[in-house]
N, C-alpha and C positions, 0 to 999 in steps of 0.2 A: 906135695904139689897141690895147689888149689886151682881148679879149672872152673871157669865161668861159662855157662851156656845159656842161650836164649830159649825160654820156654813160653808157650802160649798160656794166657790166663785161664784159670779154672772157670768153666762154664757152669752157670747155675741151671740153665735149661735151654733147649733148642727145639723149635717147632719143626716137625717133619711134614712137609707139604704133601707127601704121598699118602699120608694117613688122615690128616686134618685139613679141611678146606675152610677158608675164611671168605665170606661173602660180604661185600660192601654194598650198602643201600643208600639211596638218596633220601633226603628228609622230606617229610610230608607235613602239611599244616593241620595237625589234628586239633590243636588248641583252639583255633578260630574257625574251624569248619562247621558247616551246618549239621544239624542233628542227623539228617539222612546219611551224609558222608561219614560221620563218626560211627554210626551203627554199622555201616558197610565195612569200615576198617576193623572194628572190633569183632564183628562176626567172622571176617576173613582170618583174623589173627587167632580166634578160638578154633576155627577149623584146622589151622596150621598146627596148633598145639595138640588137638585131639588126634591128629594123624601121626604124631611122633611115636616111634617105638625105640629110639636110641637117645642118648643124652644130647643136649644142645646148650650152647653158651651164647649169651647176648651181651655185647659190650657197647657201652655208650661213652664216647670220649668228648670232652669239652676242652678246647685249646684256645686261650686268649692270644691276642696279637702281642708282638714284642717291640714294636716301634712306636714313635710318637705320632700323634694325629697329624694328618697332612695340613700344611700351612696354606695361606692364600696366594703364595707366589705362583706364577704361571708364565708360560711363554705363549704369545699370541700365535695360533696356528696360521700357516700360510696357505693351506689348501684343505680339501675335504679329508684327505688321508691323515693330515696332521690333526684335524679335529677329532677323528676317530681315535687316533693314538693318544691324544690328550685325555679323552674320556676314559679309556682303558687304564692309562697310567694313574689317574686319580682314583679309579675303582680299586686298583691293586694297593695303592697307598692306604686307602680306607680299610681294606681287608686286613692289612698288617698292623693297623693301629691298636693301641692298648684298649681303646674303648670298644673294640669289636672282638667277638669270639665265634668260633665255629663249633658246631655239634655234629658229630658223625656217629652212625650206628652200623655195627657189623655183627654178623652171626657166624659162629664156628660150629661145624658139624663134621661127621665122618665124610671123607672124600667120596665114597661111593653113594652117598645120599644127597650130595650137593645139587644134583640136577632136579630132584624132586622138590627140594627147598626153593630153588629158583623159580620153578613153576608155581609153587604156592604163593610166593611173593608177587609174582606177576598177576595172579588172580586177585590179589588184594589191591593192585594198582600201585605197588611200590617198585620203582626201578632199582635193579640190582645187577651186580657184576662180580665176577670172581677176582679176588686179589691175586697179585703175581705170585708165582710158585717159589719165590726165593725163600730160603730158610731164615728163621729169625733166632738169634742167639741173645741171651741175657747174661751180662757180667755184672758183678757188684760185690759189695761187702755188707754183711748183715750185722746190724747193731741191735741193741735192746729195743729201742723205740723208733728206729728208722732204718731205711735201707739206702745205702750209698751206691749209686750206679752212674753210668755215663751221662745221664740227663739231669742229675742232681740228687736231691734228697727226697725220699718218698716215705709216706706213712699210710698204713692200710688199716681199715676198720672192717669188721664183719657185723651183720645184723643179728643181734641177740634176740630182739623182739620187734615185731612189726607193729605199726600203729593199731591201736585197739578200736578205732572208729571205722565207719564204712569208708572204703577206699574208692577214690575216683580214678579212672584211667589217666595216666600221666603223673601220678603223685610222686614218682621217683625223681622227677626233675626238680622238685622242691628241695631235694638234698644237694643240689649242685649250685652253690652261690656263684654269681658271675664274677669274672676276673681271676679265677683260679684254674689251674691245670688239673682237672679231675678225670678219673676213669671209674665208671660204675659198671660192674659185671655181675650177672646172676647166672647160675648153672641150674638147669632143670633136668631131672631124670625121671621118665615115666615109670610108674609102679604098676605091677600086675593087679588086676581088679580083685582076684581071690586073696592075694596076700594082704592088700590094704583093708579088705572087709574083715578078715580074721584079726588083723591088728587093731582095728577099731572095736571089734567085739571084745577083745581083751581089755582095751582101755575103758570101755563102757562098764565092764564087770568091776574093774577097780574103782571107777568113779561112783558107781551105785553102792559099793561096799563102804566107801568113804562117807557117802551121804547117810547111810544107816548109822554109822558110828557117830556122825554129827547129830543125828536125831536123838539117839539115846543119851548123848552127853549134853543135850539142850544147847547146842552151838551150831552155827551155820557158816559156811564158807561162800562168800559172794562169787568168787571166781569159779568154784565148782558148780554153783547153781546156774551160771551162764554157760559153762562149757558143756555140761551134760546134754541139753537140748540141741546144741549145735552139732555135737558129735553124732547124736541120733539122726539128725537131718542129713548129715554128710553120709552116714552109712546107708541111709535109704536111697539117696541119689546115686551113690556109687553102685549099689546093688542093682538098681534099675538102669544102669549105663547112661544116666543123664549127665554125669560128670566123670572126670578122669583125675586121678591123684598123681602128684609129683613130689619128689624130694627136691627142695629148692634151697639154695644157699646164695647169699648176696654179699658182695664185697665192694668197698669204696677206697680208692687210692688217691692221695694228694701228692703232687710232685712240685717241688719248689727249688730254685737255684741255690738257696742258702738256708741255714738252720733258723735264722730269725723269721724269714718269710714262711718257713714251714710251720713254726709255732703259731704265727699269726693266722695263717690259713686254717690250721687245725681248730682253733677256737671258732672260726666262722662255720666250719663244717659241723662241729658238735652243736653249735647254737641252732643251725638250721634243722638238725635232727631232733632236737628237743622241741622245736616249734611244731612239729607234726607228730609228736609222741612216738618217735622211733628210737629204739635203744641201740646205739652203735658202740661197740667195744673194740679197742685197739688190739691188733694182733701182736701183743708184746712177746718178744723173744722169737717170734715167727714172722718177722716182717718180710723175709724173702719169699716164704710160701704165700703170704697174702699178696705180695706184688705179682707173683706169677699167676695167681688166680684171676687177676684183672687184665692180664695180657691176652690178646685175641688168640684163641686156641690153647691157652695155658691150662695146666692141670689144677684140679681142686684138691690139694693135699690137706687142707684144714678140715674139710667135711663138716662144716657148720650148717647142717641141713635141718629143714623144717618141712612138715607135710602140708601141702597146699593142694586144693582142688583147682580145676581149670577155670572156674568162675573167679576165684581170687587171683589166679596167675594172669588172667587177662588184664587186670589192672596194672601189671608190670609193662604196659605198652611202651615200647622203646622209642617211639617217634612223637615229637611234640610240636616244635616250631618249624615252619617252612624256611627254606633258604633259596630264594630265587636269584641265582647267578647263572643265567643261561648264556652259553657261548654265542657271541654275536648280538647280545641283547643291548637295549638302550638303558643307559644309566639314569635312574630316576631319583635316587636318594639312598637312605639307610634304613635298615630294618630296626624298628624301635625296640624289639625284643632282644636281638643279638648284636646290634650295631654294625652288622656286616652290610656291604653294598648290595643294592637291589638292581639287577640287570634283567630286563624283560625283553624278549624278542617276540613281538606280536605276530610275526610271519612264521613262527615255528608251528607247523601244522600237526606235529605229533603231540603237542601240548594243548593247542587252542583250536577251536572249531573255526574261528575267523580271526582276522587281524584288527577288528574294530575295537575302539577304546572309548569309554564313556566317563566323563568327569562330572561329578555332582557336588555342589557345595554352594552355600549362600555367599553373598557379596563379602569379599575380604577373606575368603578361605584359602586363597592362593591358586586359583584356577589358571589365571593368566601366566603365572610363574611356571606352573606345571606344563601348560601347553607350549610355552617357549622352550622349555627343556626338552620335551619330546620332539619338537620340530627341529631343533639344532642337532639333537642326537640322530634323528633320521637323516639329516643332510650328510652327516659324517659317514653314514653307512651306505651312501649312494642312492637314497630315495628322494624323488622329487616331491616337494611340499607345496600344496596350495592352501591358503588360509582365507576363509571368508570371515571378514572382520566387521561386524556392524558398528563398532565404536572406533575403528581405525587406530588400534593400539599397537599393531605389529608392523607398521610401515617403516619406522626407523630401523627396526631390527632387520627387516628384509633388505634394506639398502646397504646396511653394514655387512651383510652376508653375501653381497654380490647378486642379490635378487632384484625383483621389480616390485615397486609399490604403485598399485593401480587405484586411483581415487575415482570412484564412480559418482560423479557429480557434474552438474552443468558447468561448463567452462573449464573443466579439467583437461580437456584435450585427448582423453582416452576414448577409444572406440572399439567395439566388438561387432564385426560384420557377420550377420547370421547367414549370409549367402556365400561365405567363403567356401570355395571348392577348387581343388587343384585342376589344372587343364586336362590331366589324364583321365579324370573321372567325369568330364562333362558329357561324354557320350554313353556312359555306363548308367543304365537305369537303376542299378542297385545303389548308386550314390546320388543320382539326380533326383530320384523320387523322395528319399528322406530329406534332402536339402530343400526341395519345394515345400514339403510338409512342414518343415521348420519355419519357413517364411509365412505359411498360413497360420501357424500357431502364434507366431509373434504378432501378426496383425490382429488376431483374435484377442490377445492380451491388450493391445493398444486400443482397439475399438470397442472393448467391452463385450466381446462375443460376436460370432458370425453364424449366419444361417447357412444352409447347404448351397444356395445359389451364390452367396458371397464367397464362400470357401472355394467354389469352383472358379470364380473370377480371379481371386488372388493366386490360386495355383496356376491358372493359365498365364497370368501376367508374369509370374516368377519363371515359368519355363520359357516364355518369350524373351525375358531379360537374359537368361542364360544363353539363348541362341544368338542374341544380337549384341551383347556387351561382353567385353573380355573379362572384366572384373566387376560384376554387377553389385549394386548396393540397394538398400531399401528404396531410395528415390527412383531408381529405374523401374521398380515394381509399381510404385505409386503413379508414375507417369503413364503406365500402360493400362491403368484402370479407367473405366468410363468417366468422363468429365461430369462433375456435378453430382456424382453418386456419393452416398454416405461414406464409403470407404475412402474415396479420393479426398473428400473434404477433411476427414479426420487425419488421414496420413499426411496431408499437406503440411500440417503443423509439426508433425514428428520427423519430417525429412528436411526441414529448413530451420535455419537459425541455430540456436544453441542445442536444441534437441536433435537436430540433424547431425551436428558434429559428433554425437555419441551413437545414434542409431542408424545413421545413413552415411557411413564413412568406412573406408577400408580398415581392417584391424591393424592397429598400431601398437599393440601390446605384445611383448615377447613372452608368450606362454610356454616357451621351452626353457626358461630360466630355472635355476635350481630351486628357487623359492619365489612364489608369486603371492602377493597379498592384495586382496580386493577390499578396499575400505569403502564402507557405505554409510558413514556417519552423516553426510550431507545429502543423502538421497531424498528427493521429494516423494510425497505420498503417491502421486500419479505415476511416478517412474518405478515404483517398487516391483510391480508384476512384470513389466517388460525387461527390466534389468535382471531380475531373478531368472527369467527365461533365458536370456542371452548367456548368463553366467552358467546355468545348468547345462545348456547345450555345449558351450565351450569346454567345460570340465569333462562332460561325459564323452565327448569326441576324443579326448586325449587319454582318458582312463581305459577305454575299451580297446586301445591299441595293443596293450599287453607287451609293450616293448621294454618296460622298466617298472620298477616298483614306484607307486605313487601313494602319497598320504594326503588326504583332504581333511583339513582342520576347520571346524565350524564353531566359532565362539558365540555364546549366547544363543543357543538354538531355540530357546523359547520365544525370543523376539522374531526370528525368521519364520517360525512355525505358524505365525498368524497368516502368512500368505500361502494360498493353496498351491501355487506353482512350485515354490521351493519345498513345500511339505511333501508333495508327491515325489519330487526328485530325491529327497533325503530318504524317504521310506523305500523307494526302489533301490537306491544305492546301498542301503544297509543290508539288503538281502542279496545283492548281486555283486558287490565290489570284490568279494573274496575270489570269484572266478577270474578276475582280471588283475590279480596280484596287487590289489590295492587295500588301503586301510582308511576307514572312516573314523575320525576322532572328533568328538563334539563335547561341548561343555554347556551346562545349564545351571542356573541357581534356583530354579523352581521345578524340581522333579515331579511334584504333584500335578503340574499342568500337563506334562507329557503323559503321565500314567493315567490321567483322567479320560483320555481318548484312546480309541483302538489303534489309530496310526501312531500316536505318540508312544503307546505302550510297546509297539513293535520295535521302534527305534531305541527306546530306553532299555529294554531287556535283551536286545540282540547282541551287544558287544560281549566278547569273551573276556575282556579286561575292563574292569570298572574301578574307578577311584572315587571313594566317598569321603568328602571333606566335612567340615563343620556344618551342621544342619540345625534348623529350628526343631523343637520337639514334634510339631505336627508333621513336618517333612520327614523327620527320622522315623516316625511311625509308619508312614507310607512306604518308605524304603525297606523297613523291616518286613512288611507283608509281601512286597514285590520281589525281594531278593533273599528272603528267608534268613534274615540276620538274627543272631542270638540277642537276648537282652543285654548281655555284656557289650556286644558290638554296637547296639543302639545307644547305650550309655556313652560309649566312646564318641560317637558322632555328635551327641548333644554337648559334650564338654571338650571337643577337640580344639586345638589352637590353630593359628594360622600356619599352614604348611604341613599339618598332620592329616594323613589320609589313610583310610582303610582300603587296601588293595585286594580285590577279588580277582585272582588269576586262575581261571578254571576252578579246580576244587580247593586250591590254596587261598587262604585269607590271612593277611598279615597287615599290621599297622606299619606305615611307612612315614618317615620324615623326609619330605621332598627337599633335596639339596642338589643344586646344579654345580658342575665343576667351576673352578674360579674363572676360567676364561669365558664361560657362558654368562656368569653373573656380571662380569665386566662389560660384555656387549649389551646386556640388558640395561645396565645403568646408563651407558652411553646412548642407547636408543631412547630411553625415557627422557634423558636430558635434552635431546635434540629431536624429540618426537614432533613438537609443534614449531612452526616457523616463528621468528620474532614478531612481536606485536607491531601494529601499524595504526596510524590514525585513520579512521573511517568516518564517512558521513552517513547519518541515519535519515533516510528519506521517508517521508510520510507515505507516499504512494508510488515511489519509484518514478517512473516516467509517465504516470497516469495523469488524470485531471487534477487541477489545483485543489487544495484542501480549503474548507470553509474558514471564515475568520474566527479567531479565538474569542472575539468579543461579540456576543449576541446583539441583535437589534434592540434599540431603545434602552440601552444600558449606558450608564454614565462611565466616563473614562476611569473613574476610581473604583468601579464595581468589578470584582473578580469572581464570577459565579463558578461553582464547582460541579456543574451539571454536564460538563463535557464528557466525563466518563460514561454517563448513561447514554449520551447521544451517539458516541462512536466507540463504545467499549469493545474489547476483545477478550477472549478466554484467557488468560495467564498474563495479561499486560494491563496494568492500571495506568490510565493516561491522566496526567496532571498538568495544569498550566504552570508556566514558570512563575516562581514566587519572588517577590521583591523586585520585579522589573528586570531580573537577570534571565535571559533566555538560553544561556549556555550552562549546562550542568555537567560536571565530570562524573562519569559512571564507568566502572570497570566491569567488563563482561567477559567471561571466559567459558568457552564451550557451551554457550547457551544457558548457563546457570548464573543467575545474578547473585553475587556474594553479598554478605552483610556490609552496609556502609561502614567505613572506618570512623572510629571516634575522633572527633575534632572539637575545636572551640571556635567561637566567633559567631557572627550572625548566621552564616550559612548552616552551621551545625545545629544551632538552636531553632532555626526555622523548619527543620526537617520534622514532619509530623507522622513519620512512619517508623514502626519498630523494625527490628532485624527480621522478624518472621513475616513481615508484610502487612501486619495489622496497623490500625491508626493509634496514635498516642492519645492519652487523655488530654483534653483541652477544656477551656472554659466554656460554659454553656452558650454564651452569646458570641463566642469567637468564631469568625467566618460564618455567621448565620446568614443563610441565603435570603431571608425575608427582612433582614435588618435594613433600616433606612440608610441611604448613602452617607449621610452626615454622621451616622453612628458606626459605619464600617471603617476599619483602619487596616493597614497592611500588616502591622505587627504590634504586639503589645508594647514593646520597648520604644515604638515611635508614637505612642499615644500620650499626649501630655496630661490627660485627665486621669491616668492610672499610674500607680507606683509599680515599678518592677519588683517582682518577688525576689527572695534571697537567691534562688537558683538562677534567676534571670537578670541579675544585677549587671549594669553596663560595665564593660571593661574600662580600665583607666585610659583616659585619652580619647575615648569615643564620644563624639558629640551627638546628643539626641536632638533631633529636629522634628517638629510636628509636620504632618503633610501640608497643612495650610501655609507654612512658612517657606515652602519650597518654591522656586521660581516657576511661574506658570508656563513660560515659554519652553523651559527644559522638559517639563512634564508632557506638554503637547508634542514636542519633538520625539520624545521616547514613545508616546502612544502612536504616532504616525509610523515610526519604525516597526512597531509591533503589527500594525495593520498591513503594512507592506509585506512583511514576512508571512502573515497569515494567508495572503492571497497568492504567494509563490508556491513553487513545487517543494522546495526544501525549507521547512520551517525551522528546523533545529539541527545543528551539527553537534553531535556528542563526541567529545574526545574520549575514546575508549581503547583499551588494549584488547583488541579482538583479532584473532588470527584470520588470515585471508580466506581460510577454508569455510568460515561461517558466512556463506553467501546465499541466503535463503530469501526468496521473494514472496512477501505477503503484504497485506495492507493493514498496518496497525491503527490507522486513523490519522488524526491530526498530529502535527509534529510536537509531541509533548514528551515529558520525561517518563521513561519506564520505571515503575516502582516494583520492588521485590514482592513476589507473590508466593503463597504457601506451596503452590504446585511446582515451584522452581526452587525450593529450598535445597541447599547444598547437602544437608544431612538427611534428606528424605530417603526412604528405604531403597528406591531404585535410581535416585539421581545423585547420590553422594559421590564424593571423589574417590571413596574406597572401592567402588565396584562399578559394574556396568550401569549405563544410564539408558532410560527408555527414550528412543528417538521422538516419540510422540510428546514427551513431557519436556524435553530439553531443546527441541528445534526452535530457533529464534523466529518469532512471527514478524519479521520485518526484513527489509532488504538493506544490505550493507553495501555502501559504495565509497570508494576512496575519494577524498576531496580533490578536486582539480587544483 
């Protein structure tokens, strides 16, 4: 009779949790840390090793992802919870992709010494926790060159010889090629000082005897000549208790799902070992013992030991790259070293001293993309976001996210009332006093400063307005000032007309929206300080409530820092916003400007989180000194591409490739495509509604004379004024955002009459062409209309174009055209320019007579601060004219 019974498979090994404890640790950014942090970790690790009196095992596991990279498909979130879920789903898909891998470090020690080891790790600044107490069993079949088990095929090597050069901490990670499932383990057993000193004494006797034999035989051994002084130095340090000796064995295991992949990965591992002069030998016929030696808490049955002192063992530092994946963090991109997602929670007080974030990078580094990613991620986590936008780039994004786009400009219809106060607080001096003081400070900004008597008058008027008016505005304060006083005269202009619509009207902006953008691209110079004051007071009133988390994003901080009002507000906010559960996020492309002043240095160095993008060499040198960057990190900043940032998160520093989830990128594209309203035809008025402009033709000049001295008579800084050429007073010019682009190439008379290059300079012309002192009979409108000259090859007349001399033209037609010019010169609107200009560009100035604006070098589209690729300086791109739609 044959009987079949079910039997359990033979176990190769089982870990007993009652005797061996496994401690899991969090990664730390040793590779990119500052020198002070590196020394702190190395000294702490050395103290941990010197305090050991029992064996310890350190295991480093690298596991790549098993799924494909996430695609760009997405579902549009319907609410903020869906936004958060979409971010976390994309982060999980990125973590599981084949282009990402995770590195974990664990330590195994006797269970009764685990508490001491946890305390030592805590002193180092390494977060650690005990692994679950479930027992671990290993099953498998041992072959000659591999070990077959439940996870696939494994091959193990042991270190026969360590690198013969000076070892740097973290050199073990050069043995771990990315994309492979590898486990590196080393076992260290402390040796008694007396035993190791006697052992070295015997070894020294043998080496000295061998050297005597070599001397008598007239031969020398280079290895012996180098080993003898090293052994003597080690014996001296061990005898004086400066070092401690260990028996150390190191093993490396590769696991693959198939034999072919195992063979391919083995070649990569052996090639990496040869590159650092490390001799790895396979555990042939003992693959199971080698596999067990790399399991956490596994036994070392091979006993491939070498004697190392604690100075050399410190270089086996088992932490290298950081892995920022904080629960509840904001997804900002991928770790360039590991490919894993980066999730940062700025409000995590256990990791960061504050929630402030600084973004540094020159124009085109990807700052706007990063700020948009942070803002949308914060919205999904329930944080209210305010964005101060000097260039008005985030308005479309706010509207698509259900927020409010506030354009702070004349005629925009938006108003912020500095006297807003709830009826319940009217009788409370704790609220009424600060509100009256705010009114006084606003009047000081408007009037250019107040003395003590004027401040008393304004405060009294404000308190009287609170008593007499239900919802007072600034006009109510101005009406209660003494008539004819300096304050009343100045405030009369600011409380009436278009200025009054902004400064003396009830607040009509929903500041409780989830995201609010304040666009200040069209802000006039005289309105900068008052608007900044209103904005600072409105934001501070809501931040200090502490009823929810709030994030204030300030783009192009360097531009706003020129105003003292916003500068004081930002400096105070950087120091105090942490107490009110808030976060200050700012971006600047010139960190040197901030670091050059005391107040700017406070703001620049205050954030616990800093993103450093591509920098110019001079700016990178300043950041290196201010933030203690390493030469390698400075080189990264000088060569970084668009979207690559160095993230300094507390003590961790890692390179990040900023990547937003697909749904966020989709919203960014839609917002950019609809950021500006469609163009419309506008009229360019010389003086707006002011007095008429002088005639284009000076006195005593013949009708045929066209002098070019108008530019000198009524020139403006960045606008060249030219009379109409060829009798045509309408010129088509496209203007976008205040930057005049290069004229498009064309053919025909209009194109050839243009005497200005793309950079704003004058083209080469004949010496006597347009000569101001030439006689009228020698002056002609254009060369091709002069019968006494031949046209050049480049100026040959087009086929079918009839050339007629000026003298052959009808006199009546010429006089009629001249009369039309004179009539237009005496009117208010001399020239209507058809231009594609958005209605937001409504800036009143006086450019002079109604002439054609010519491209100037200060308004070049590719200038360092006026290009389309980055932020533009309002002082350089603000159009110095008034735009008005034609009736």
